[in-house]
N, CA and C atoms as a LAMMPS dump frame, in Angstrom:
ITEM: TIMESTEP
0
ITEM: NUMBER OF ATOMS
627
ITEM: BOX BOUNDS ff ff ff
-5.0000000000000000e+02 5.0000000000000000e+02
-5.0000000000000000e+02 5.0000000000000000e+02
-5.0000000000000000e+02 5.0000000000000000e+02
ITEM: ATOMS id mol type element x y z
1 1 1 N -244.134 -66.388 -194.384
2 1 2 C -244.774 -65.529 -193.398
3 1 3 C -243.873 -65.33 -192.176
4 2 1 N -243.24 -66.418 -191.69
5 2 2 C -242.346 -66.305 -190.541
6 2 3 C -241.13 -65.445 -190.882
7 3 1 N -240.589 -65.616 -192.121
8 3 2 C -239.443 -64.814 -192.534
9 3 3 C -239.822 -63.342 -192.608
10 4 1 N -240.999 -63.082 -193.15
11 4 2 C -241.464 -61.702 -193.232
12 4 3 C -241.606 -61.107 -191.842
13 5 1 N -242.121 -61.905 -190.917
14 5 2 C -242.285 -61.421 -189.549
15 5 3 C -240.961 -61.046 -188.91
16 6 1 N -239.926 -61.876 -189.139
17 6 2 C -238.598 -61.576 -188.587
18 6 3 C -238.049 -60.268 -189.16
19 7 1 N -238.278 -60.068 -190.461
20 7 2 C -237.801 -58.837 -191.089
21 7 3 C -238.506 -57.614 -190.508
22 8 1 N -239.796 -57.74 -190.257
23 8 2 C -240.546 -56.621 -189.686
24 8 3 C -240.037 -56.3 -188.287
25 9 1 N -239.769 -57.344 -187.505
26 9 2 C -239.263 -57.126 -186.152
27 9 3 C -237.885 -56.468 -186.181
28 10 1 N -237.033 -56.893 -187.122
29 10 2 C -235.714 -56.272 -187.245
30 10 3 C -235.836 -54.804 -187.652
31 11 1 N -236.795 -54.526 -188.539
32 11 2 C -237.009 -53.14 -188.963
33 11 3 C -237.506 -52.294 -187.804
34 12 1 N -238.369 -52.873 -186.988
35 12 2 C -238.876 -52.127 -185.833
36 12 3 C -237.738 -51.802 -184.861
37 13 1 N -236.822 -52.783 -184.664
38 13 2 C -235.658 -52.535 -183.807
39 13 3 C -234.815 -51.387 -184.357
40 14 1 N -234.641 -51.373 -185.694
41 14 2 C -233.868 -50.303 -186.323
42 14 3 C -234.529 -48.947 -186.094
43 15 1 N -235.826 -48.9 -186.228
44 15 2 C -236.537 -47.635 -186.026
45 15 3 C -236.458 -47.177 -184.572
46 16 1 N -236.468 -48.165 -183.64
47 16 2 C -236.31 -47.797 -182.225
48 16 3 C -234.946 -47.156 -181.982
49 17 1 N -233.904 -47.697 -182.653
50 17 2 C -232.567 -47.115 -182.514
51 17 3 C -232.518 -45.711 -183.124
52 18 1 N -233.202 -45.513 -184.239
53 18 2 C -233.253 -44.199 -184.869
54 18 3 C -233.955 -43.182 -183.975
55 19 1 N -234.818 -43.718 -183.099
56 19 2 C -235.54 -42.834 -182.201
57 19 3 C -234.639 -42.119 -181.211
58 20 1 N -233.403 -42.617 -181.023
59 20 2 C -232.465 -41.977 -180.096
60 20 3 C -231.71 -40.818 -180.749
61 21 1 N -231.905 -40.598 -182.036
62 21 2 C -231.217 -39.518 -182.732
63 21 3 C -231.804 -38.154 -182.351
64 22 1 N -231.063 -37.059 -182.563
65 22 2 C -231.581 -35.72 -182.232
66 22 3 C -232.896 -35.403 -182.932
67 23 1 N -233.067 -35.924 -184.144
68 23 2 C -234.315 -35.679 -184.879
69 23 3 C -234.92 -37.03 -185.253
70 24 1 N -235.583 -37.673 -184.322
71 24 2 C -236.11 -39.027 -184.56
72 24 3 C -237.242 -39.009 -185.584
73 25 1 N -237.45 -40.16 -186.239
74 25 2 C -238.587 -40.261 -187.16
75 25 3 C -239.9 -40.289 -186.376
76 26 1 N -240.977 -40.217 -187.091
77 26 2 C -242.29 -40.213 -186.456
78 26 3 C -242.507 -41.512 -185.678
79 27 1 N -243.03 -41.406 -184.486
80 27 2 C -243.285 -42.585 -183.648
81 27 3 C -244.482 -43.373 -184.189
82 28 1 N -244.48 -44.652 -183.884
83 28 2 C -245.616 -45.501 -184.23
84 28 3 C -245.698 -45.883 -185.689
85 29 1 N -244.573 -45.898 -186.399
86 29 2 C -244.602 -46.283 -187.804
87 29 3 C -244.943 -47.767 -187.974
88 30 1 N -244.515 -48.567 -187.006
89 30 2 C -244.833 -49.993 -187.024
90 30 3 C -245.559 -50.357 -185.735
91 31 1 N -246.616 -51.113 -185.864
92 31 2 C -247.405 -51.537 -184.703
93 31 3 C -247.379 -53.058 -184.605
94 32 1 N -247.787 -53.559 -183.453
95 32 2 C -247.738 -55.016 -183.25
96 32 3 C -248.604 -55.75 -184.267
97 33 1 N -249.71 -55.132 -184.691
98 33 2 C -250.588 -55.802 -185.657
99 33 3 C -249.994 -55.864 -187.063
100 34 1 N -248.865 -55.141 -187.274
101 34 2 C -248.184 -55.228 -188.563
102 34 3 C -247.375 -56.515 -188.703
103 35 1 N -247.085 -57.173 -187.581
104 35 2 C -246.314 -58.421 -187.611
105 35 3 C -247.272 -59.569 -187.881
106 36 1 N -247.078 -60.337 -188.956
107 36 2 C -248.011 -61.434 -189.268
108 36 3 C -247.947 -62.517 -188.202
109 37 1 N -249.077 -63.149 -187.892
110 37 2 C -249.071 -64.214 -186.884
111 37 3 C -248.268 -65.411 -187.354
112 38 1 N -247.737 -66.139 -186.381
113 38 2 C -246.955 -67.329 -186.704
114 38 3 C -247.875 -68.394 -187.288
115 39 1 N -247.403 -69.065 -188.341
116 39 2 C -248.182 -70.121 -188.971
117 39 3 C -247.577 -71.473 -188.591
118 40 1 N -248.416 -72.344 -188.051
119 40 2 C -247.958 -73.653 -187.619
120 40 3 C -248.099 -74.654 -188.77
121 41 1 N -247.028 -75.382 -189.029
122 41 2 C -247.052 -76.457 -190.011
123 41 3 C -246.838 -77.763 -189.257
124 42 1 N -247.92 -78.4 -188.869
125 42 2 C -247.839 -79.579 -188.017
126 42 3 C -247.814 -80.846 -188.862
127 43 1 N -247.003 -81.838 -188.466
128 43 2 C -246.984 -83.105 -189.204
129 43 3 C -248.32 -83.822 -189.081
130 44 1 N -248.736 -84.457 -190.158
131 44 2 C -250.035 -85.13 -190.184
132 44 3 C -249.983 -86.431 -189.383
133 45 1 N -251.115 -86.827 -188.78
134 45 2 C -251.147 -88.124 -188.095
135 45 3 C -251.031 -89.264 -189.093
136 46 1 N -250.642 -90.418 -188.593
137 46 2 C -250.568 -91.604 -189.436
138 46 3 C -251.968 -92.081 -189.794
139 47 1 N -252.092 -92.745 -190.911
140 47 2 C -253.373 -93.362 -191.244
141 47 3 C -253.604 -94.537 -190.291
142 48 1 N -254.853 -94.936 -190.077
143 48 2 C -255.101 -96.093 -189.198
144 48 3 C -254.343 -97.342 -189.629
145 49 1 N -254.194 -97.546 -190.944
146 49 2 C -253.492 -98.729 -191.447
147 49 3 C -251.999 -98.66 -191.127
148 50 1 N -251.376 -97.507 -191.374
149 50 2 C -249.953 -97.35 -191.067
150 50 3 C -249.711 -97.423 -189.568
151 51 1 N -250.608 -96.831 -188.807
152 51 2 C -250.499 -96.86 -187.347
153 51 3 C -250.559 -98.289 -186.834
154 52 1 N -251.48 -99.079 -187.378
155 52 2 C -251.629 -100.472 -186.94
156 52 3 C -250.376 -101.28 -187.271
157 53 1 N -249.776 -101.05 -188.451
158 53 2 C -248.578 -101.797 -188.827
159 53 3 C -247.407 -101.466 -187.905
160 54 1 N -247.242 -100.189 -187.584
161 54 2 C -246.157 -99.802 -186.683
162 54 3 C -246.373 -100.372 -185.286
163 55 1 N -247.589 -100.287 -184.789
164 55 2 C -247.855 -100.797 -183.44
165 55 3 C -247.632 -102.297 -183.361
166 56 1 N -248.008 -103.025 -184.4
167 56 2 C -247.781 -104.468 -184.418
168 56 3 C -246.291 -104.774 -184.428
169 57 1 N -245.539 -103.996 -185.188
170 57 2 C -244.09 -104.171 -185.245
171 57 3 C -243.47 -103.951 -183.872
172 58 1 N -243.901 -102.92 -183.167
173 58 2 C -243.344 -102.62 -181.843
174 58 3 C -243.785 -103.641 -180.803
175 59 1 N -244.993 -104.16 -180.943
176 59 2 C -245.494 -105.137 -179.974
177 59 3 C -244.674 -106.419 -180.018
178 60 1 N -244.068 -106.701 -181.17
179 60 2 C -243.285 -107.928 -181.315
180 60 3 C -241.836 -107.749 -180.868
181 61 1 N -241.421 -106.513 -180.59
182 61 2 C -240.046 -106.235 -180.166
183 61 3 C -239.978 -106.138 -178.639
184 62 1 N -238.792 -106.358 -178.083
185 62 2 C -238.644 -106.357 -176.623
186 62 3 C -237.508 -105.451 -176.147
187 63 1 N -236.95 -104.632 -177.037
188 63 2 C -235.829 -103.791 -176.637
189 63 3 C -236.315 -102.431 -176.153
190 64 1 N -235.398 -101.618 -175.64
191 64 2 C -235.734 -100.329 -175.047
192 64 3 C -236.311 -99.361 -176.064
193 65 1 N -235.662 -99.217 -177.216
194 65 2 C -236.063 -98.196 -178.179
195 65 3 C -237.452 -98.463 -178.745
196 66 1 N -237.729 -99.699 -179.134
197 66 2 C -239.048 -100.02 -179.67
198 66 3 C -240.124 -99.884 -178.591
199 67 1 N -239.792 -100.279 -177.39
200 67 2 C -240.761 -100.155 -176.295
201 67 3 C -241.055 -98.688 -175.998
202 68 1 N -240.032 -97.853 -176.066
203 68 2 C -240.224 -96.426 -175.797
204 68 3 C -241.1 -95.781 -176.871
205 69 1 N -240.884 -96.133 -178.137
206 69 2 C -241.716 -95.59 -179.203
207 69 3 C -243.16 -96.042 -179.06
208 70 1 N -243.352 -97.295 -178.686
209 70 2 C -244.718 -97.776 -178.462
210 70 3 C -245.362 -97.042 -177.297
211 71 1 N -244.587 -96.782 -176.253
212 71 2 C -245.113 -96.057 -175.099
213 71 3 C -245.529 -94.646 -175.488
214 72 1 N -244.715 -93.985 -176.303
215 72 2 C -245.073 -92.636 -176.738
216 72 3 C -246.369 -92.652 -177.538
217 73 1 N -246.507 -93.622 -178.428
218 73 2 C -247.729 -93.704 -179.238
219 73 3 C -248.965 -93.992 -178.378
220 74 1 N -248.838 -94.843 -177.381
221 74 2 C -249.992 -95.234 -176.566
222 74 3 C -250.424 -94.163 -175.574
223 75 1 N -249.559 -93.19 -175.319
224 75 2 C -249.864 -92.173 -174.309
225 75 3 C -249.954 -90.755 -174.856
226 76 1 N -249.504 -90.53 -176.078
227 76 2 C -249.555 -89.188 -176.641
228 76 3 C -248.51 -88.24 -176.09
229 77 1 N -247.481 -88.772 -175.45
230 77 2 C -246.43 -87.913 -174.915
231 77 3 C -245.583 -87.311 -176.026
232 78 1 N -244.938 -86.194 -175.717
233 78 2 C -243.873 -85.683 -176.56
234 78 3 C -242.661 -86.588 -176.375
235 79 1 N -241.794 -86.65 -177.368
236 79 2 C -240.631 -87.531 -177.27
237 79 3 C -239.736 -87.113 -176.104
238 80 1 N -239.629 -85.796 -175.856
239 80 2 C -238.825 -85.325 -174.731
240 80 3 C -239.41 -85.726 -173.394
241 81 1 N -240.737 -85.773 -173.313
242 81 2 C -241.384 -86.223 -172.083
243 81 3 C -241.148 -87.706 -171.857
244 82 1 N -241.161 -88.473 -172.94
245 82 2 C -240.979 -89.918 -172.833
246 82 3 C -239.594 -90.26 -172.293
247 83 1 N -238.564 -89.604 -172.814
248 83 2 C -237.206 -89.942 -172.371
249 83 3 C -236.934 -89.443 -170.948
250 84 1 N -237.744 -88.533 -170.446
251 84 2 C -237.535 -87.999 -169.097
252 84 3 C -238.43 -88.647 -168.044
253 85 1 N -239.146 -89.702 -168.399
254 85 2 C -239.985 -90.39 -167.424
255 85 3 C -239.148 -90.91 -166.257
256 86 1 N -239.72 -90.819 -165.071
257 86 2 C -239.052 -91.338 -163.877
258 86 3 C -239.343 -92.827 -163.717
259 87 1 N -238.502 -93.568 -162.994
260 87 2 C -238.747 -95.003 -162.798
261 87 3 C -240.083 -95.298 -162.127
262 88 1 N -240.561 -94.373 -161.288
263 88 2 C -241.83 -94.592 -160.578
264 88 3 C -242.97 -93.816 -161.226
265 89 1 N -242.936 -93.68 -162.558
266 89 2 C -243.934 -92.854 -163.255
267 89 3 C -245.331 -93.462 -163.248
268 90 1 N -245.439 -94.765 -163.033
269 90 2 C -246.736 -95.439 -163.078
270 90 3 C -247.327 -95.532 -161.675
271 91 1 N -248.588 -95.129 -161.543
272 91 2 C -249.258 -95.184 -160.238
273 91 3 C -250.506 -96.046 -160.344
274 92 1 N -250.668 -96.972 -159.384
275 92 2 C -251.855 -97.823 -159.319
276 92 3 C -252.939 -97.091 -158.546
277 93 1 N -254.106 -96.937 -159.168
278 93 2 C -255.209 -96.196 -158.55
279 93 3 C -256.251 -97.104 -157.916
280 94 1 N -256.012 -98.403 -157.932
281 94 2 C -256.993 -99.336 -157.392
282 94 3 C -257.673 -100.115 -158.492
283 95 1 N -258.068 -101.347 -158.177
284 95 2 C -258.665 -102.236 -159.173
285 95 3 C -257.721 -102.331 -160.377
286 96 1 N -258.258 -102.106 -161.586
287 96 2 C -257.408 -102.182 -162.776
288 96 3 C -257.212 -100.8 -163.388
289 97 1 N -257.068 -99.8 -162.533
290 97 2 C -256.908 -98.422 -162.998
291 97 3 C -255.491 -97.946 -162.709
292 98 1 N -254.871 -97.349 -163.752
293 98 2 C -253.495 -96.896 -163.647
294 98 3 C -253.375 -95.491 -164.205
295 99 1 N -252.393 -94.767 -163.718
296 99 2 C -252.154 -93.411 -164.2
297 99 3 C -250.652 -93.213 -164.39
298 100 1 N -250.303 -92.472 -165.432
299 100 2 C -248.897 -92.238 -165.769
300 100 3 C -248.542 -90.784 -165.493
301 101 1 N -247.467 -90.574 -164.728
302 101 2 C -247.003 -89.217 -164.454
303 101 3 C -246.077 -88.776 -165.577
304 102 1 N -246.521 -87.763 -166.332
305 102 2 C -245.74 -87.224 -167.448
306 102 3 C -245.017 -85.973 -166.96
307 103 1 N -243.69 -85.939 -167.067
308 103 2 C -242.931 -84.793 -166.557
309 103 3 C -243.1 -83.563 -167.439
310 104 1 N -242.42 -82.489 -167.064
311 104 2 C -242.493 -81.237 -167.811
312 104 3 C -241.859 -81.408 -169.183
313 105 1 N -242.68 -81.42 -170.243
314 105 2 C -242.14 -81.404 -171.589
315 105 3 C -242.032 -79.983 -172.096
316 106 1 N -242.997 -79.175 -171.708
317 106 2 C -243.011 -77.741 -171.966
318 106 3 C -243.487 -77.088 -170.673
319 107 1 N -243.337 -75.76 -170.542
320 107 2 C -243.769 -75.1 -169.3
321 107 3 C -245.212 -75.44 -168.937
322 108 1 N -245.421 -75.829 -167.693
323 108 2 C -246.744 -76.111 -167.125
324 108 3 C -247.433 -77.298 -167.794
325 109 1 N -246.648 -78.231 -168.359
326 109 2 C -247.258 -79.369 -169.041
327 109 3 C -247.231 -80.646 -168.212
328 110 1 N -246.735 -80.583 -166.985
329 110 2 C -246.721 -81.771 -166.127
330 110 3 C -248.152 -82.234 -165.886
331 111 1 N -248.377 -83.552 -165.939
332 111 2 C -249.748 -84.045 -165.842
333 111 3 C -249.769 -85.54 -165.504
334 112 1 N -250.959 -86.021 -165.125
335 112 2 C -251.208 -87.442 -164.924
336 112 3 C -252.163 -87.899 -166.029
337 113 1 N -251.803 -88.981 -166.714
338 113 2 C -252.588 -89.485 -167.841
339 113 3 C -253.091 -90.888 -167.515
340 114 1 N -254.402 -91.126 -167.588
341 114 2 C -254.904 -92.492 -167.37
342 114 3 C -254.428 -93.418 -168.48
343 115 1 N -254.007 -94.624 -168.102
344 115 2 C -253.472 -95.565 -169.082
345 115 3 C -254.097 -96.94 -168.863
346 116 1 N -253.923 -97.818 -169.862
347 116 2 C -254.514 -99.154 -169.802
348 116 3 C -253.441 -100.211 -169.584
349 117 1 N -253.851 -101.453 -169.71
350 117 2 C -252.928 -102.564 -169.457
351 117 3 C -251.775 -102.611 -170.457
352 118 1 N -252.02 -102.184 -171.696
353 118 2 C -250.936 -102.177 -172.673
354 118 3 C -249.776 -101.311 -172.192
355 119 1 N -250.105 -100.119 -171.683
356 119 2 C -249.076 -99.211 -171.193
357 119 3 C -248.392 -99.803 -169.969
358 120 1 N -249.169 -100.389 -169.081
359 120 2 C -248.586 -100.983 -167.874
360 120 3 C -247.581 -102.068 -168.236
361 121 1 N -247.899 -102.896 -169.224
362 121 2 C -246.991 -103.97 -169.637
363 121 3 C -245.71 -103.392 -170.238
364 122 1 N -245.841 -102.331 -171.053
365 122 2 C -244.655 -101.709 -171.658
366 122 3 C -243.751 -101.141 -170.574
367 123 1 N -244.335 -100.483 -169.582
368 123 2 C -243.526 -99.888 -168.517
369 123 3 C -242.874 -100.969 -167.664
370 124 1 N -243.578 -102.063 -167.426
371 124 2 C -242.977 -103.168 -166.686
372 124 3 C -241.776 -103.739 -167.442
373 125 1 N -241.895 -103.818 -168.776
374 125 2 C -240.772 -104.303 -169.582
375 125 3 C -239.595 -103.339 -169.498
376 126 1 N -239.869 -102.031 -169.602
377 126 2 C -238.803 -101.032 -169.513
378 126 3 C -238.173 -101.018 -168.126
379 127 1 N -238.981 -101.262 -167.107
380 127 2 C -238.461 -101.317 -165.74
381 127 3 C -237.474 -102.469 -165.586
382 128 1 N -237.759 -103.591 -166.241
383 128 2 C -236.824 -104.709 -166.219
384 128 3 C -235.576 -104.397 -167.037
385 129 1 N -235.755 -103.847 -168.242
386 129 2 C -234.623 -103.591 -169.135
387 129 3 C -233.635 -102.593 -168.532
388 130 1 N -234.119 -101.669 -167.71
389 130 2 C -233.222 -100.662 -167.136
390 130 3 C -232.259 -101.258 -166.112
391 131 1 N -232.545 -102.485 -165.664
392 131 2 C -231.666 -103.134 -164.688
393 131 3 C -230.504 -103.866 -165.357
394 132 1 N -230.583 -104.044 -166.682
395 132 2 C -229.54 -104.767 -167.389
396 132 3 C -228.335 -103.853 -167.626
397 133 1 N -227.14 -104.428 -167.761
398 133 2 C -225.955 -103.602 -168.017
399 133 3 C -226.128 -102.78 -169.3
400 134 1 N -225.667 -101.538 -169.337
401 134 2 C -224.882 -100.854 -168.294
402 134 3 C -225.727 -100.248 -167.176
403 135 1 N -227.031 -100.451 -167.192
404 135 2 C -227.888 -99.899 -166.15
405 135 3 C -228.32 -98.484 -166.48
406 136 1 N -229.432 -98.059 -165.873
407 136 2 C -229.989 -96.736 -166.162
408 136 3 C -229.67 -95.758 -165.053
409 137 1 N -229.703 -94.497 -165.394
410 137 2 C -229.588 -93.428 -164.399
411 137 3 C -230.738 -93.579 -163.409
412 138 1 N -230.484 -93.483 -162.108
413 138 2 C -231.561 -93.664 -161.119
414 138 3 C -232.728 -92.7 -161.293
415 139 1 N -232.506 -91.577 -161.981
416 139 2 C -233.562 -90.576 -162.138
417 139 3 C -234.529 -90.891 -163.274
418 140 1 N -234.13 -91.797 -164.204
419 140 2 C -234.91 -91.963 -165.42
420 140 3 C -235.257 -93.423 -165.686
421 141 1 N -236.422 -93.607 -166.316
422 141 2 C -236.865 -94.95 -166.68
423 141 3 C -236.043 -95.506 -167.841
424 142 1 N -235.765 -94.683 -168.841
425 142 2 C -235.037 -95.145 -170.016
426 142 3 C -233.532 -94.971 -169.823
427 143 1 N -232.752 -95.994 -170.109
428 143 2 C -231.292 -95.852 -170.019
429 143 3 C -230.787 -94.815 -171.018
430 144 1 N -229.813 -94.034 -170.587
431 144 2 C -229.206 -93.038 -171.481
432 144 3 C -227.694 -93.018 -171.27
433 145 1 N -227.022 -94.132 -171.585
434 145 2 C -225.573 -94.21 -171.32
435 145 3 C -224.762 -93.156 -172.057
436 146 1 N -225.255 -92.673 -173.198
437 146 2 C -224.528 -91.654 -173.961
438 146 3 C -225.183 -90.271 -173.83
439 147 1 N -226.138 -90.149 -172.91
440 147 2 C -226.767 -88.861 -172.689
441 147 3 C -228.14 -88.743 -173.338
442 148 1 N -228.854 -87.682 -172.981
443 148 2 C -230.223 -87.461 -173.447
444 148 3 C -230.281 -87.226 -174.955
445 149 1 N -229.378 -86.404 -175.478
446 149 2 C -229.398 -86.08 -176.905
447 149 3 C -229.193 -87.32 -177.755
448 150 1 N -228.268 -88.19 -177.334
449 150 2 C -228.006 -89.417 -178.086
450 150 3 C -229.22 -90.351 -178.043
451 151 1 N -229.921 -90.391 -176.911
452 151 2 C -231.119 -91.226 -176.798
453 151 3 C -232.213 -90.727 -177.733
454 152 1 N -232.419 -89.413 -177.771
455 152 2 C -233.419 -88.84 -178.672
456 152 3 C -233.078 -89.158 -180.131
457 153 1 N -231.801 -89.036 -180.484
458 153 2 C -231.382 -89.333 -181.853
459 153 3 C -231.609 -90.81 -182.188
460 154 1 N -231.348 -91.688 -181.241
461 154 2 C -231.551 -93.128 -181.463
462 154 3 C -233.026 -93.452 -181.666
463 155 1 N -233.892 -92.783 -180.916
464 155 2 C -235.331 -93.015 -181.075
465 155 3 C -235.809 -92.557 -182.451
466 156 1 N -235.338 -91.405 -182.894
467 156 2 C -235.739 -90.91 -184.222
468 156 3 C -235.227 -91.84 -185.324
469 157 1 N -233.987 -92.298 -185.185
470 157 2 C -233.418 -93.197 -186.181
471 157 3 C -234.172 -94.523 -186.215
472 158 1 N -234.523 -95.028 -185.034
473 158 2 C -235.274 -96.283 -184.958
474 158 3 C -236.637 -96.142 -185.607
475 159 1 N -237.292 -95.014 -185.381
476 159 2 C -238.606 -94.785 -185.988
477 159 3 C -238.507 -94.763 -187.508
478 160 1 N -237.505 -94.097 -188.048
479 160 2 C -237.323 -94.052 -189.503
480 160 3 C -237.104 -95.465 -190.06
481 161 1 N -236.275 -96.237 -189.373
482 161 2 C -235.983 -97.603 -189.823
483 161 3 C -237.23 -98.478 -189.743
484 162 1 N -237.991 -98.352 -188.665
485 162 2 C -239.208 -99.146 -188.506
486 162 3 C -240.237 -98.799 -189.58
487 163 1 N -240.352 -97.497 -189.89
488 163 2 C -241.309 -97.072 -190.918
489 163 3 C -240.976 -97.72 -192.261
490 164 1 N -239.692 -97.792 -192.588
491 164 2 C -239.283 -98.433 -193.842
492 164 3 C -239.585 -99.92 -193.812
493 165 1 N -239.368 -100.553 -192.661
494 165 2 C -239.576 -101.996 -192.552
495 165 3 C -241.037 -102.389 -192.75
496 166 1 N -241.967 -101.54 -192.298
497 166 2 C -243.392 -101.881 -192.421
498 166 3 C -244.005 -101.297 -193.685
499 167 1 N -243.175 -100.684 -194.545
500 167 2 C -243.672 -100.218 -195.829
501 167 3 C -244.146 -98.784 -195.88
502 168 1 N -243.763 -97.953 -194.898
503 168 2 C -244.105 -96.528 -194.934
504 168 3 C -242.969 -95.788 -195.624
505 169 1 N -243.271 -95.189 -196.766
506 169 2 C -242.217 -94.561 -197.552
507 169 3 C -242.063 -93.075 -197.237
508 170 1 N -243.069 -92.459 -196.643
509 170 2 C -242.956 -91.055 -196.263
510 170 3 C -242.095 -90.937 -195.003
511 171 1 N -241.403 -89.803 -194.872
512 171 2 C -240.569 -89.588 -193.689
513 171 3 C -241.458 -89.404 -192.461
514 172 1 N -241.134 -90.111 -191.393
515 172 2 C -241.921 -90.087 -190.164
516 172 3 C -241.115 -89.404 -189.067
517 173 1 N -241.776 -88.552 -188.293
518 173 2 C -241.134 -87.919 -187.135
519 173 3 C -241.897 -88.321 -185.88
520 174 1 N -241.233 -88.352 -184.717
521 174 2 C -241.884 -88.808 -183.488
522 174 3 C -243.157 -88.036 -183.14
523 175 1 N -243.221 -86.753 -183.476
524 175 2 C -244.394 -85.968 -183.089
525 175 3 C -245.661 -86.453 -183.786
526 176 1 N -245.503 -87.171 -184.906
527 176 2 C -246.671 -87.732 -185.574
528 176 3 C -247.35 -88.792 -184.718
529 177 1 N -246.59 -89.446 -183.858
530 177 2 C -247.189 -90.427 -182.951
531 177 3 C -248.131 -89.727 -181.977
532 178 1 N -247.756 -88.548 -181.548
533 178 2 C -248.599 -87.749 -180.644
534 178 3 C -249.883 -87.301 -181.345
535 179 1 N -249.751 -86.87 -182.586
536 179 2 C -250.931 -86.446 -183.335
537 179 3 C -251.826 -87.634 -183.677
538 180 1 N -251.216 -88.791 -183.905
539 180 2 C -252.001 -89.996 -184.163
540 180 3 C -252.786 -90.397 -182.924
541 181 1 N -252.157 -90.292 -181.76
542 181 2 C -252.848 -90.559 -180.497
543 181 3 C -254.049 -89.623 -180.351
544 182 1 N -253.838 -88.325 -180.607
545 182 2 C -254.915 -87.347 -180.454
546 182 3 C -256.071 -87.657 -181.399
547 183 1 N -255.754 -87.999 -182.646
548 183 2 C -256.799 -88.321 -183.623
549 183 3 C -257.574 -89.564 -183.199
550 184 1 N -256.861 -90.56 -182.681
551 184 2 C -257.512 -91.788 -182.215
552 184 3 C -258.458 -91.496 -181.05
553 185 1 N -258.038 -90.623 -180.142
554 185 2 C -258.891 -90.256 -179.009
555 185 3 C -260.17 -89.565 -179.477
556 186 1 N -260.049 -88.679 -180.458
557 186 2 C -261.232 -87.987 -180.982
558 186 3 C -262.183 -88.97 -181.65
559 187 1 N -261.63 -89.912 -182.404
560 187 2 C -262.476 -90.921 -183.06
561 187 3 C -263.183 -91.799 -182.038
562 188 1 N -262.555 -91.959 -180.859
563 188 2 C -263.15 -92.783 -179.8
564 188 3 C -264.185 -92.005 -178.988
565 189 1 N -264.364 -90.722 -179.292
566 189 2 C -265.387 -89.937 -178.607
567 189 3 C -264.897 -89.076 -177.468
568 190 1 N -263.576 -88.957 -177.288
569 190 2 C -263.033 -88.102 -176.233
570 190 3 C -263.293 -86.637 -176.597
571 191 1 N -263.763 -85.855 -175.648
572 191 2 C -264.077 -84.452 -175.9
573 191 3 C -262.806 -83.626 -176.065
574 192 1 N -262.929 -82.465 -176.696
575 192 2 C -261.77 -81.589 -176.879
576 192 3 C -261.191 -81.121 -175.547
577 193 1 N -262.014 -80.72 -174.55
578 193 2 C -261.426 -80.326 -173.262
579 193 3 C -260.651 -81.461 -172.6
580 194 1 N -261.189 -82.683 -172.685
581 194 2 C -260.486 -83.827 -172.092
582 194 3 C -259.188 -84.105 -172.841
583 195 1 N -259.23 -84.033 -174.181
584 195 2 C -258.025 -84.261 -174.977
585 195 3 C -256.972 -83.198 -174.684
586 196 1 N -257.414 -81.983 -174.471
587 196 2 C -256.496 -80.891 -174.14
588 196 3 C -255.707 -81.22 -172.881
589 197 1 N -256.37 -81.798 -171.878
590 197 2 C -255.693 -82.168 -170.634
591 197 3 C -254.77 -83.367 -170.85
592 198 1 N -255.205 -84.332 -171.655
593 198 2 C -254.378 -85.505 -171.921
594 198 3 C -253.076 -85.123 -172.617
595 199 1 N -253.145 -84.125 -173.495
596 199 2 C -251.966 -83.712 -174.261
597 199 3 C -251.108 -82.701 -173.52
598 200 1 N -251.632 -82.133 -172.432
599 200 2 C -250.865 -81.138 -171.697
600 200 3 C -250.874 -79.78 -172.351
601 201 1 N -251.935 -79.48 -173.129
602 201 2 C -252.058 -78.162 -173.751
603 201 3 C -252.693 -77.171 -172.776
604 202 1 N -252.284 -75.916 -172.861
605 202 2 C -252.913 -74.861 -172.07
606 202 3 C -253.586 -73.841 -172.974
607 203 1 N -253.647 -74.162 -174.251
608 203 2 C -254.299 -73.301 -175.217
609 203 3 C -255.188 -74.2 -176.092
610 204 1 N -256.487 -73.961 -176.051
611 204 2 C -257.417 -74.803 -176.81
612 204 3 C -257.148 -74.719 -178.305
613 205 1 N -256.621 -73.605 -178.793
614 205 2 C -256.335 -73.467 -180.225
615 205 3 C -255.297 -74.486 -180.677
616 206 1 N -254.318 -74.785 -179.815
617 206 2 C -253.313 -75.779 -180.185
618 206 3 C -253.951 -77.154 -180.306
619 207 1 N -254.871 -77.481 -179.406
620 207 2 C -255.574 -78.768 -179.495
621 207 3 C -256.408 -78.835 -180.764
622 208 1 N -257.05 -77.742 -181.12
623 208 2 C -257.852 -77.716 -182.351
624 208 3 C -256.986 -77.906 -183.582
625 209 1 N -255.781 -77.335 -183.559
626 209 2 C -254.875 -77.55 -184.692
627 209 3 C -254.509 -79.02 -184.844
């Protein structure tokens, strides 16, 4: 469907160019409704059993990469949002209430997400780890000595390796952690409008997907 859509758009461009000829073809041969809508193929969330095995594996680790993957799963962030967290991303709201500042992962997606003690402990661990050599960039919570792209690649590689270690044979991508978070929130009774805000969506249809 996406390939067909690209071909239709290319054909429309060709017809627009033909329109500049002395004897142009009839106008309106192609309309916007002739282009098929984009079809989303989203990765499925993990099963509760697979999710529990991965989370247990990460809870027993103390390094940056495993802690970052656990943080992404516990908060529903996009992987790009996770690697761009600022050192002061955690805010204490009083008593035992905390909120996490999630940076722009996509346009207009900046948000504050309520978090629990598990997230606070992970961030405290990452805050300590960033002080170890070679040290982290002052702008970011996660160290990126080889740059952002290399950090993203390391996180994906670590996730694949962890999935194999806990017995998951299907290929896992980081975005599945986000979908698993969303599914867990729905099972816990979180409403769709609230989940939409937690995920940073501005289109309810994306949350429904």
